[in-house]
All heavy atoms as TSV, in Angstrom:
chain	resi	resn	atom	element	x	y	z
A	1	MET	N	N	154.443	-41.681	287.903
A	1	MET	CA	C	153.842	-40.755	288.897
A	1	MET	C	C	152.362	-40.718	288.719
A	1	MET	O	O	151.848	-40.453	287.612
A	1	MET	CB	C	154.448	-39.383	288.721
A	1	MET	CG	C	153.868	-38.299	289.570
A	1	MET	SD	S	154.961	-37.937	290.902
A	1	MET	CE	C	153.917	-37.012	291.994
A	2	PRO	N	N	151.571	-40.988	289.730
A	2	PRO	CA	C	150.124	-40.974	289.623
A	2	PRO	C	C	149.600	-39.600	289.316
A	2	PRO	O	O	150.118	-38.609	289.704
A	2	PRO	CB	C	149.659	-41.413	291.039
A	2	PRO	CG	C	150.841	-41.974	291.693
A	2	PRO	CD	C	152.042	-41.386	291.045
A	3	THR	N	N	148.503	-39.557	288.562
A	3	THR	CA	C	147.923	-38.296	288.158
A	3	THR	C	C	146.903	-37.763	289.163
A	3	THR	O	O	146.558	-36.620	289.157
A	3	THR	CB	C	147.211	-38.389	286.820
A	3	THR	OG1	O	146.108	-39.307	286.973
A	3	THR	CG2	C	148.140	-38.858	285.711
A	4	GLN	N	N	146.410	-38.675	290.015
A	4	GLN	CA	C	145.315	-38.353	290.947
A	4	GLN	C	C	143.962	-38.140	290.302
A	4	GLN	O	O	142.977	-38.107	290.938
A	4	GLN	CB	C	145.671	-37.162	291.885
A	4	GLN	CG	C	146.905	-37.351	292.708
A	4	GLN	CD	C	146.684	-38.279	293.861
A	4	GLN	OE1	O	145.597	-38.428	294.377
A	4	GLN	NE2	N	147.703	-39.049	294.187
A	5	ASN	N	N	143.946	-37.944	289.006
A	5	ASN	CA	C	142.696	-37.793	288.276
A	5	ASN	C	C	142.799	-38.544	286.919
A	5	ASN	O	O	142.591	-37.943	285.844
A	5	ASN	CB	C	142.429	-36.313	287.995
A	5	ASN	CG	C	142.034	-35.567	289.250
A	5	ASN	OD1	O	141.099	-35.926	289.975
A	5	ASN	ND2	N	142.833	-34.557	289.625
A	6	PRO	N	N	143.021	-39.825	286.957
A	6	PRO	CA	C	143.204	-40.578	285.719
A	6	PRO	C	C	141.970	-40.648	284.877
A	6	PRO	O	O	142.029	-40.900	283.666
A	6	PRO	CB	C	143.634	-41.987	286.168
A	6	PRO	CG	C	143.056	-42.100	287.570
A	6	PRO	CD	C	143.168	-40.704	288.129
A	7	HIS	N	N	140.810	-40.401	285.465
A	7	HIS	CA	C	139.558	-40.400	284.730
A	7	HIS	C	C	139.361	-39.162	283.867
A	7	HIS	O	O	138.450	-39.080	283.067
A	7	HIS	CB	C	138.382	-40.534	285.691
A	7	HIS	CG	C	138.313	-39.432	286.742
A	7	HIS	ND1	N	139.227	-39.382	287.767
A	7	HIS	CD2	C	137.510	-38.364	286.815
A	7	HIS	CE1	C	138.933	-38.328	288.494
A	7	HIS	NE2	N	137.918	-37.691	287.926
A	8	ARG	N	N	140.236	-38.190	283.970
A	8	ARG	CA	C	140.171	-36.986	283.189
A	8	ARG	C	C	141.001	-37.062	281.914
A	8	ARG	O	O	141.041	-36.092	281.133
A	8	ARG	CB	C	140.665	-35.757	284.017
A	8	ARG	CG	C	139.819	-35.468	285.238
A	8	ARG	CD	C	138.525	-34.801	284.809
A	8	ARG	NE	N	137.732	-34.477	285.943
A	8	ARG	CZ	C	136.524	-34.024	285.859
A	8	ARG	NH1	N	136.017	-33.790	284.653
A	8	ARG	NH2	N	135.807	-33.717	286.914
A	9	ILE	N	N	141.674	-38.232	281.673
A	9	ILE	CA	C	142.441	-38.335	280.459
A	9	ILE	C	C	141.539	-38.386	279.242
A	9	ILE	O	O	140.641	-39.185	279.184
A	9	ILE	CB	C	143.319	-39.642	280.558
A	9	ILE	CG1	C	144.301	-39.562	281.709
A	9	ILE	CG2	C	144.018	-39.862	279.237
A	9	ILE	CD1	C	145.035	-40.859	281.965
A	10	VAL	N	N	141.778	-37.484	278.310
A	10	VAL	CA	C	140.938	-37.370	277.131
A	10	VAL	C	C	141.089	-38.606	276.257
A	10	VAL	O	O	142.170	-39.153	276.088
A	10	VAL	CB	C	141.388	-36.113	276.302
A	10	VAL	CG1	C	140.562	-36.009	275.024
A	10	VAL	CG2	C	141.184	-34.835	277.138
A	11	GLY	N	N	139.960	-39.105	275.762
A	11	GLY	CA	C	139.971	-40.210	274.826
A	11	GLY	C	C	139.708	-41.568	275.465
A	11	GLY	O	O	139.518	-42.538	274.745
A	12	LEU	N	N	139.639	-41.651	276.771
A	12	LEU	CA	C	139.366	-42.930	277.429
A	12	LEU	C	C	137.869	-43.225	277.387
A	12	LEU	O	O	137.043	-42.310	277.502
A	12	LEU	CB	C	139.804	-42.907	278.906
A	12	LEU	CG	C	141.288	-42.913	279.171
A	12	LEU	CD1	C	141.516	-42.865	280.710
A	12	LEU	CD2	C	141.942	-44.097	278.565
A	13	CYS	N	N	137.533	-44.498	277.173
A	13	CYS	CA	C	136.122	-44.884	277.261
A	13	CYS	C	C	135.683	-44.884	278.723
A	13	CYS	O	O	136.522	-44.874	279.649
A	13	CYS	CB	C	135.917	-46.259	276.613
A	13	CYS	SG	S	136.687	-47.605	277.483
A	14	THR	N	N	134.436	-44.894	278.980
A	14	THR	CA	C	133.902	-44.859	280.342
A	14	THR	C	C	134.443	-45.956	281.256
A	14	THR	O	O	134.853	-45.694	282.356
A	14	THR	CB	C	132.358	-44.921	280.327
A	14	THR	OG1	O	131.873	-43.843	279.535
A	14	THR	CG2	C	131.790	-44.830	281.743
A	15	SER	N	N	134.471	-47.171	280.748
A	15	SER	CA	C	134.987	-48.271	281.595
A	15	SER	C	C	136.432	-48.064	281.933
A	15	SER	O	O	136.865	-48.365	283.089
A	15	SER	CB	C	134.780	-49.607	280.915
A	15	SER	OG	O	135.509	-49.699	279.712
A	16	SER	N	N	137.227	-47.554	281.028
A	16	SER	CA	C	138.659	-47.289	281.331
A	16	SER	C	C	138.768	-46.138	282.378
A	16	SER	O	O	139.650	-46.187	283.236
A	16	SER	CB	C	139.428	-46.914	280.084
A	16	SER	OG	O	139.534	-48.056	279.257
A	17	LYS	N	N	137.937	-45.135	282.258
A	17	LYS	CA	C	137.974	-44.034	283.217
A	17	LYS	C	C	137.689	-44.555	284.616
A	17	LYS	O	O	138.404	-44.238	285.576
A	17	LYS	CB	C	136.918	-42.964	282.862
A	17	LYS	CG	C	137.280	-42.143	281.638
A	17	LYS	CD	C	136.238	-41.147	281.347
A	17	LYS	CE	C	136.604	-40.396	280.069
A	17	LYS	NZ	N	135.737	-39.257	279.788
A	18	VAL	N	N	136.661	-45.391	284.760
A	18	VAL	CA	C	136.299	-45.934	286.076
A	18	VAL	C	C	137.433	-46.832	286.566
A	18	VAL	O	O	137.906	-46.689	287.703
A	18	VAL	CB	C	134.977	-46.716	286.003
A	18	VAL	CG1	C	134.746	-47.478	287.300
A	18	VAL	CG2	C	133.838	-45.773	285.662
A	19	TYR	N	N	137.899	-47.727	285.739
A	19	TYR	CA	C	138.959	-48.681	286.140
A	19	TYR	C	C	140.219	-47.917	286.600
A	19	TYR	O	O	140.778	-48.207	287.630
A	19	TYR	CB	C	139.305	-49.626	284.995
A	19	TYR	CG	C	140.333	-50.618	285.364
A	19	TYR	CD1	C	139.994	-51.784	286.074
A	19	TYR	CD2	C	141.672	-50.431	285.019
A	19	TYR	CE1	C	140.951	-52.712	286.413
A	19	TYR	CE2	C	142.641	-51.328	285.397
A	19	TYR	CZ	C	142.292	-52.464	286.094
A	19	TYR	OH	O	143.246	-53.339	286.470
A	20	ASN	N	N	140.652	-46.954	285.799
A	20	ASN	CA	C	141.872	-46.219	286.097
A	20	ASN	C	C	141.747	-45.442	287.419
A	20	ASN	O	O	142.648	-45.394	288.237
A	20	ASN	CB	C	142.242	-45.263	285.002
A	20	ASN	CG	C	142.740	-45.971	283.778
A	20	ASN	OD1	O	143.049	-47.148	283.793
A	20	ASN	ND2	N	142.881	-45.282	282.652
A	21	ALA	N	N	140.580	-44.819	287.601
A	21	ALA	CA	C	140.362	-44.073	288.847
A	21	ALA	C	C	140.371	-44.946	290.061
A	21	ALA	O	O	140.862	-44.561	291.109
A	21	ALA	CB	C	139.055	-43.273	288.755
A	22	LEU	N	N	139.807	-46.150	289.953
A	22	LEU	CA	C	139.667	-47.022	291.102
A	22	LEU	C	C	140.927	-47.763	291.428
A	22	LEU	O	O	141.166	-48.172	292.576
A	22	LEU	CB	C	138.534	-48.012	290.913
A	22	LEU	CG	C	137.127	-47.391	290.751
A	22	LEU	CD1	C	136.089	-48.468	290.568
A	22	LEU	CD2	C	136.782	-46.536	291.950
A	23	THR	N	N	141.813	-47.980	290.449
A	23	THR	CA	C	142.989	-48.794	290.692
A	23	THR	C	C	144.288	-48.053	290.672
A	23	THR	O	O	145.355	-48.655	290.857
A	23	THR	CB	C	143.050	-49.961	289.667
A	23	THR	OG1	O	143.153	-49.395	288.349
A	23	THR	CG2	C	141.839	-50.848	289.735
A	24	GLU	N	N	144.287	-46.775	290.431
A	24	GLU	CA	C	145.560	-46.036	290.276
A	24	GLU	C	C	146.420	-46.100	291.520
A	24	GLU	O	O	147.625	-46.400	291.406
A	24	GLU	CB	C	145.284	-44.588	289.913
A	24	GLU	CG	C	146.576	-43.810	289.735
A	24	GLU	CD	C	146.361	-42.328	289.546
A	24	GLU	OE1	O	145.326	-41.821	289.989
A	24	GLU	OE2	O	147.197	-41.699	288.921
A	25	LEU	N	N	145.923	-45.853	292.647
A	25	LEU	CA	C	146.723	-45.885	293.874
A	25	LEU	C	C	146.263	-47.059	294.702
A	25	LEU	O	O	145.158	-47.047	295.282
A	25	LEU	CB	C	146.526	-44.569	294.676
A	25	LEU	CG	C	147.001	-43.301	293.922
A	25	LEU	CD1	C	146.624	-42.070	294.723
A	25	LEU	CD2	C	148.479	-43.356	293.692
A	26	LYS	N	N	147.063	-48.076	294.812
A	26	LYS	CA	C	146.667	-49.348	295.457
A	26	LYS	C	C	146.212	-49.182	296.897
A	26	LYS	O	O	145.297	-49.858	297.353
A	26	LYS	CB	C	147.784	-50.385	295.352
A	26	LYS	CG	C	148.124	-50.755	293.939
A	26	LYS	CD	C	146.911	-51.385	293.226
A	26	LYS	CE	C	147.282	-51.742	291.830
A	26	LYS	NZ	N	146.125	-52.091	291.004
A	27	HIS	N	N	146.835	-48.263	297.603
A	27	HIS	CA	C	146.448	-48.108	299.007
A	27	HIS	C	C	145.054	-47.473	299.144
A	27	HIS	O	O	144.480	-47.511	300.236
A	27	HIS	CB	C	147.482	-47.301	299.808
A	27	HIS	CG	C	147.634	-45.880	299.371
A	27	HIS	ND1	N	148.334	-45.493	298.250
A	27	HIS	CD2	C	147.192	-44.736	299.939
A	27	HIS	CE1	C	148.311	-44.189	298.129
A	27	HIS	NE2	N	147.596	-43.682	299.112
A	28	LEU	N	N	144.520	-46.889	298.089
A	28	LEU	CA	C	143.164	-46.325	298.126
A	28	LEU	C	C	142.166	-47.142	297.365
A	28	LEU	O	O	141.016	-46.744	297.303
A	28	LEU	CB	C	143.191	-44.888	297.536
A	28	LEU	CG	C	143.903	-43.852	298.355
A	28	LEU	CD1	C	143.912	-42.500	297.586
A	28	LEU	CD2	C	143.297	-43.641	299.706
A	29	GLU	N	N	142.606	-48.255	296.778
A	29	GLU	CA	C	141.726	-49.027	295.882
A	29	GLU	C	C	140.426	-49.445	296.599
A	29	GLU	O	O	139.328	-49.265	296.014
A	29	GLU	CB	C	142.476	-50.260	295.352
A	29	GLU	CG	C	141.715	-50.993	294.302
A	29	GLU	CD	C	142.573	-52.087	293.661
A	29	GLU	OE1	O	143.786	-52.156	293.879
A	29	GLU	OE2	O	141.950	-52.863	292.937
A	30	GLY	N	N	140.475	-50.056	297.788
A	30	GLY	CA	C	139.314	-50.494	298.496
A	30	GLY	C	C	138.365	-49.338	298.803
A	30	GLY	O	O	137.156	-49.424	298.637
A	31	HIS	N	N	138.917	-48.247	299.253
A	31	HIS	CA	C	138.145	-47.062	299.607
A	31	HIS	C	C	137.428	-46.525	298.359
A	31	HIS	O	O	136.268	-46.188	298.388
A	31	HIS	CB	C	138.996	-45.995	300.253
A	31	HIS	CG	C	138.323	-44.679	300.376
A	31	HIS	ND1	N	137.342	-44.430	301.308
A	31	HIS	CD2	C	138.492	-43.535	299.672
A	31	HIS	CE1	C	136.926	-43.204	301.125
A	31	HIS	NE2	N	137.623	-42.602	300.176
A	32	ARG	N	N	138.172	-46.385	297.268
A	32	ARG	CA	C	137.589	-45.878	296.037
A	32	ARG	C	C	136.523	-46.758	295.488
A	32	ARG	O	O	135.502	-46.278	295.005
A	32	ARG	CB	C	138.702	-45.618	295.008
A	32	ARG	CG	C	139.583	-44.456	295.327
A	32	ARG	CD	C	140.635	-44.253	294.281
A	32	ARG	NE	N	141.334	-42.993	294.517
A	32	ARG	CZ	C	142.309	-42.568	293.723
A	32	ARG	NH1	N	142.696	-43.288	292.667
A	32	ARG	NH2	N	142.920	-41.433	293.967
A	33	ASN	N	N	136.709	-48.085	295.541
A	33	ASN	CA	C	135.690	-49.012	295.084
A	33	ASN	C	C	134.418	-48.831	295.934
A	33	ASN	O	O	133.329	-48.766	295.363
A	33	ASN	CB	C	136.187	-50.475	295.207
A	33	ASN	CG	C	137.106	-50.829	294.071
A	33	ASN	OD1	O	136.970	-50.399	292.960
A	33	ASN	ND2	N	138.092	-51.604	294.369
A	34	ALA	N	N	134.595	-48.784	297.192
A	34	ALA	CA	C	133.421	-48.656	298.096
A	34	ALA	C	C	132.700	-47.328	297.862
A	34	ALA	O	O	131.478	-47.273	297.817
A	34	ALA	CB	C	133.861	-48.751	299.563
A	35	LYS	N	N	133.464	-46.254	297.692
A	35	LYS	CA	C	132.859	-44.954	297.465
A	35	LYS	C	C	132.103	-44.907	296.143
A	35	LYS	O	O	130.975	-44.406	296.074
A	35	LYS	CB	C	133.932	-43.842	297.484
A	35	LYS	CG	C	133.372	-42.445	297.413
A	35	LYS	CD	C	134.462	-41.414	297.639
A	35	LYS	CE	C	133.880	-40.040	297.632
A	35	LYS	NZ	N	134.914	-38.995	297.857
A	36	PHE	N	N	132.749	-45.474	295.076
A	36	PHE	CA	C	132.079	-45.457	293.794
A	36	PHE	C	C	130.817	-46.266	293.817
A	36	PHE	O	O	129.766	-45.840	293.303
A	36	PHE	CB	C	133.060	-46.019	292.716
A	36	PHE	CG	C	132.431	-46.107	291.364
A	36	PHE	CD1	C	132.239	-44.967	290.577
A	36	PHE	CD2	C	131.952	-47.332	290.851
A	36	PHE	CE1	C	131.622	-45.075	289.317
A	36	PHE	CE2	C	131.365	-47.418	289.598
A	36	PHE	CZ	C	131.234	-46.271	288.808
A	37	LEU	N	N	130.876	-47.468	294.397
A	37	LEU	CA	C	129.668	-48.320	294.425
A	37	LEU	C	C	128.562	-47.736	295.313
A	37	LEU	O	O	127.398	-47.872	294.986
A	37	LEU	CB	C	130.041	-49.700	294.922
A	37	LEU	CG	C	130.867	-50.533	293.946
A	37	LEU	CD1	C	131.376	-51.837	294.553
A	37	LEU	CD2	C	130.045	-50.830	292.657
A	38	SER	N	N	128.949	-47.028	296.365
A	38	SER	CA	C	127.898	-46.425	297.210
A	38	SER	C	C	127.246	-45.273	296.439
A	38	SER	O	O	125.988	-45.117	296.511
A	38	SER	CB	C	128.484	-45.928	298.537
A	38	SER	OG	O	129.395	-44.844	298.296
A	39	LEU	N	N	128.007	-44.509	295.691
A	39	LEU	CA	C	127.404	-43.394	294.892
A	39	LEU	C	C	126.546	-43.972	293.766
A	39	LEU	O	O	125.491	-43.460	293.480
A	39	LEU	CB	C	128.504	-42.544	294.349
A	39	LEU	CG	C	129.239	-41.666	295.366
A	39	LEU	CD1	C	130.449	-40.996	294.710
A	39	LEU	CD2	C	128.341	-40.645	295.994
A	40	LEU	N	N	127.013	-45.060	293.197
A	40	LEU	CA	C	126.253	-45.715	292.094
A	40	LEU	C	C	124.942	-46.229	292.620
A	40	LEU	O	O	123.879	-46.034	292.038
A	40	LEU	CB	C	127.073	-46.833	291.484
A	40	LEU	CG	C	126.407	-47.601	290.341
A	40	LEU	CD1	C	126.148	-46.677	289.154
A	40	LEU	CD2	C	127.357	-48.726	289.904
A	41	ALA	N	N	124.974	-46.936	293.765
A	41	ALA	CA	C	123.743	-47.469	294.358
A	41	ALA	C	C	122.767	-46.375	294.726
A	41	ALA	O	O	121.563	-46.460	294.498
A	41	ALA	CB	C	124.096	-48.315	295.576
A	42	GLU	N	N	123.280	-45.274	295.339
A	42	GLU	CA	C	122.446	-44.162	295.733
A	42	GLU	C	C	121.785	-43.559	294.482
A	42	GLU	O	O	120.590	-43.236	294.517
A	42	GLU	CB	C	123.298	-43.110	296.424
A	42	GLU	CG	C	122.541	-41.909	296.907
A	42	GLU	CD	C	123.447	-40.910	297.578
A	42	GLU	OE1	O	124.479	-41.222	298.103
A	42	GLU	OE2	O	123.054	-39.700	297.585
A	43	ASN	N	N	122.523	-43.424	293.389
A	43	ASN	CA	C	121.998	-42.851	292.175
A	43	ASN	C	C	120.913	-43.745	291.606
A	43	ASN	O	O	119.879	-43.254	291.177
A	43	ASN	CB	C	123.158	-42.654	291.159
A	43	ASN	CG	C	122.767	-41.804	289.990
A	43	ASN	OD1	O	121.697	-41.952	289.476
A	43	ASN	ND2	N	123.643	-40.913	289.630
A	44	LEU	N	N	121.143	-45.058	291.609
A	44	LEU	CA	C	120.132	-46.002	291.031
A	44	LEU	C	C	118.865	-45.964	291.870
A	44	LEU	O	O	117.732	-46.034	291.345
A	44	LEU	CB	C	120.706	-47.396	290.993
A	44	LEU	CG	C	121.811	-47.594	289.956
A	44	LEU	CD1	C	122.437	-48.964	290.112
A	44	LEU	CD2	C	121.296	-47.405	288.547
A	45	VAL	N	N	118.967	-45.855	293.201
A	45	VAL	CA	C	117.808	-45.832	294.080
A	45	VAL	C	C	117.060	-44.496	293.843
A	45	VAL	O	O	115.825	-44.503	293.701
A	45	VAL	CB	C	118.229	-45.982	295.566
A	45	VAL	CG1	C	117.037	-45.632	296.469
A	45	VAL	CG2	C	118.723	-47.392	295.843
A	46	ARG	N	N	117.802	-43.396	293.728
A	46	ARG	CA	C	117.145	-42.108	293.511
A	46	ARG	C	C	116.396	-42.090	292.192
A	46	ARG	O	O	115.339	-41.509	292.087
A	46	ARG	CB	C	118.214	-40.996	293.514
A	46	ARG	CG	C	117.634	-39.595	293.575
A	46	ARG	CD	C	118.704	-38.503	293.738
A	46	ARG	NE	N	119.945	-38.923	294.255
A	46	ARG	CZ	C	121.104	-38.874	293.574
A	46	ARG	NH1	N	121.114	-38.350	292.343
A	46	ARG	NH2	N	122.259	-39.279	294.080
A	47	LYS	N	N	116.920	-42.780	291.153
A	47	LYS	CA	C	116.295	-42.799	289.863
A	47	LYS	C	C	115.169	-43.838	289.790
A	47	LYS	O	O	114.477	-43.954	288.771
A	47	LYS	CB	C	117.312	-43.071	288.761
A	47	LYS	CG	C	118.256	-41.896	288.541
A	47	LYS	CD	C	119.235	-42.186	287.412
A	47	LYS	CE	C	120.083	-40.946	287.160
A	47	LYS	NZ	N	120.932	-41.113	286.018
A	48	GLY	N	N	114.952	-44.623	290.815
A	48	GLY	CA	C	113.900	-45.588	290.859
A	48	GLY	C	C	114.275	-46.874	290.120
A	48	GLY	O	O	113.377	-47.690	289.836
A	49	LEU	N	N	115.525	-47.088	289.750
A	49	LEU	CA	C	115.929	-48.287	289.060
A	49	LEU	C	C	116.228	-49.446	289.981
A	49	LEU	O	O	116.323	-50.591	289.575
A	49	LEU	CB	C	117.171	-47.971	288.180
A	49	LEU	CG	C	116.927	-46.889	287.108
A	49	LEU	CD1	C	118.212	-46.556	286.437
A	49	LEU	CD2	C	115.901	-47.388	286.105
A	50	LEU	N	N	116.377	-49.141	291.242
A	50	LEU	CA	C	116.690	-50.121	292.285
A	50	LEU	C	C	116.089	-49.638	293.582
A	50	LEU	O	O	116.055	-48.414	293.832
A	50	LEU	CB	C	118.246	-50.219	292.418
A	50	LEU	CG	C	118.927	-51.394	293.031
A	50	LEU	CD1	C	118.602	-52.652	292.244
A	50	LEU	CD2	C	120.399	-51.175	293.035
A	51	SER	N	N	115.566	-50.565	294.376
A	51	SER	CA	C	114.995	-50.156	295.674
A	51	SER	C	C	116.081	-50.305	296.754
A	51	SER	O	O	117.045	-51.089	296.589
A	51	SER	CB	C	113.759	-50.997	296.034
A	51	SER	OG	O	114.188	-52.325	296.354
A	52	GLU	N	N	115.868	-49.621	297.857
A	52	GLU	CA	C	116.820	-49.709	298.959
A	52	GLU	C	C	116.804	-51.156	299.474
A	52	GLU	O	O	117.833	-51.656	299.884
A	52	GLU	CB	C	116.464	-48.718	300.076
A	52	GLU	CG	C	117.500	-48.664	301.152
A	52	GLU	CD	C	117.303	-47.529	302.132
A	52	GLU	OE1	O	116.590	-46.583	301.822
A	52	GLU	OE2	O	117.873	-47.637	303.205
A	53	HIS	N	N	115.638	-51.789	299.483
A	53	HIS	CA	C	115.508	-53.169	299.922
A	53	HIS	C	C	116.410	-54.086	299.041
A	53	HIS	O	O	117.098	-54.968	299.607
A	53	HIS	CB	C	114.069	-53.636	299.825
A	53	HIS	CG	C	113.878	-55.084	300.155
A	53	HIS	ND1	N	113.922	-55.559	301.448
A	53	HIS	CD2	C	113.632	-56.118	299.347
A	53	HIS	CE1	C	113.754	-56.872	301.425
A	53	HIS	NE2	N	113.571	-57.241	300.128
A	54	GLU	N	N	116.461	-53.844	297.740
A	54	GLU	CA	C	117.301	-54.658	296.875
A	54	GLU	C	C	118.785	-54.439	297.163
A	54	GLU	O	O	119.572	-55.375	297.117
A	54	GLU	CB	C	116.981	-54.324	295.393
A	54	GLU	CG	C	115.647	-54.809	294.927
A	54	GLU	CD	C	115.255	-54.271	293.560
A	54	GLU	OE1	O	115.351	-53.019	293.382
A	54	GLU	OE2	O	114.826	-55.053	292.733
A	55	VAL	N	N	119.110	-53.190	297.450
A	55	VAL	CA	C	120.507	-52.897	297.797
A	55	VAL	C	C	120.918	-53.624	299.079
A	55	VAL	O	O	121.988	-54.255	299.129
A	55	VAL	CB	C	120.749	-51.387	297.943
A	55	VAL	CG1	C	122.154	-51.067	298.485
A	55	VAL	CG2	C	120.524	-50.644	296.613
A	56	VAL	N	N	120.054	-53.609	300.080
A	56	VAL	CA	C	120.324	-54.267	301.347
A	56	VAL	C	C	120.449	-55.755	301.119
A	56	VAL	O	O	121.347	-56.438	301.710
A	56	VAL	CB	C	119.261	-53.922	302.398
A	56	VAL	CG1	C	119.411	-54.803	303.657
A	56	VAL	CG2	C	119.333	-52.450	302.776
A	57	HIS	N	N	119.596	-56.332	300.262
A	57	HIS	CA	C	119.648	-57.728	299.977
A	57	HIS	C	C	121.001	-58.116	299.318
A	57	HIS	O	O	121.635	-59.110	299.689
A	57	HIS	CB	C	118.510	-58.166	299.051
A	57	HIS	CG	C	118.560	-59.599	298.619
A	57	HIS	ND1	N	118.345	-60.628	299.474
A	57	HIS	CD2	C	118.855	-60.122	297.429
A	57	HIS	CE1	C	118.495	-61.772	298.818
A	57	HIS	NE2	N	118.792	-61.494	297.592
A	58	MET	N	N	121.461	-57.270	298.387
A	58	MET	CA	C	122.750	-57.583	297.727
A	58	MET	C	C	123.871	-57.452	298.746
A	58	MET	O	O	124.832	-58.218	298.724
A	58	MET	CB	C	122.965	-56.565	296.555
A	58	MET	CG	C	122.126	-56.933	295.365
A	58	MET	SD	S	122.497	-55.959	293.935
A	58	MET	CE	C	121.706	-54.404	294.298
A	59	LEU	N	N	123.775	-56.464	299.675
A	59	LEU	CA	C	124.806	-56.363	300.709
A	59	LEU	C	C	124.804	-57.589	301.623
A	59	LEU	O	O	125.874	-58.034	302.045
A	59	LEU	CB	C	124.580	-55.075	301.551
A	59	LEU	CG	C	124.860	-53.795	300.787
A	59	LEU	CD1	C	124.388	-52.576	301.630
A	59	LEU	CD2	C	126.335	-53.674	300.387
A	60	ASP	N	N	123.623	-58.139	301.933
A	60	ASP	CA	C	123.529	-59.344	302.688
A	60	ASP	C	C	124.288	-60.481	302.018
A	60	ASP	O	O	124.995	-61.282	302.622
A	60	ASP	CB	C	122.062	-59.777	302.910
A	60	ASP	CG	C	121.347	-58.925	303.927
A	60	ASP	OD1	O	122.033	-58.221	304.727
A	60	ASP	OD2	O	120.097	-58.918	303.921
A	61	LEU	N	N	124.138	-60.565	300.672
A	61	LEU	CA	C	124.802	-61.619	299.903
A	61	LEU	C	C	126.331	-61.461	299.930
A	61	LEU	O	O	127.076	-62.394	299.987
A	61	LEU	CB	C	124.292	-61.633	298.477
A	61	LEU	CG	C	122.836	-62.011	298.276
A	61	LEU	CD1	C	122.441	-61.844	296.804
A	61	LEU	CD2	C	122.581	-63.425	298.716
A	62	VAL	N	N	126.764	-60.182	299.927
A	62	VAL	CA	C	128.199	-59.919	299.915
A	62	VAL	C	C	128.786	-60.215	301.297
A	62	VAL	O	O	129.916	-60.753	301.370
A	62	VAL	CB	C	128.472	-58.429	299.564
A	62	VAL	CG1	C	129.904	-58.039	299.792
A	62	VAL	CG2	C	128.094	-58.200	298.102
A	63	VAL	N	N	128.099	-59.831	302.317
A	63	VAL	CA	C	128.632	-59.975	303.677
A	63	VAL	C	C	128.618	-61.441	304.175
A	63	VAL	O	O	129.489	-61.895	304.864
A	63	VAL	CB	C	127.867	-59.095	304.654
A	63	VAL	CG1	C	128.246	-59.325	306.124
A	63	VAL	CG2	C	128.049	-57.621	304.334
A	64	ASP	N	N	127.598	-62.182	303.753
A	64	ASP	CA	C	127.484	-63.580	304.182
A	64	ASP	C	C	128.501	-64.488	303.570
A	64	ASP	O	O	128.969	-64.322	302.507
A	64	ASP	CB	C	126.097	-64.123	303.900
A	64	ASP	CG	C	125.053	-63.493	304.840
A	64	ASP	OD1	O	125.398	-63.002	305.891
A	64	ASP	OD2	O	123.842	-63.579	304.484
């Protein structure tokens, strides 16, 4: 039975928290991946670690 919050399991490393949250329910996997990556990109742009132009360039590479 899915927990709906697998990233809240105590003792998991960060990569396992992310992986479990994104892959737990297969019908939501694509949506969760897109949501996580959009929040990650937004956070990196806000912190000045990545420009919006760089994000758009990477999206161009993905879409092409």
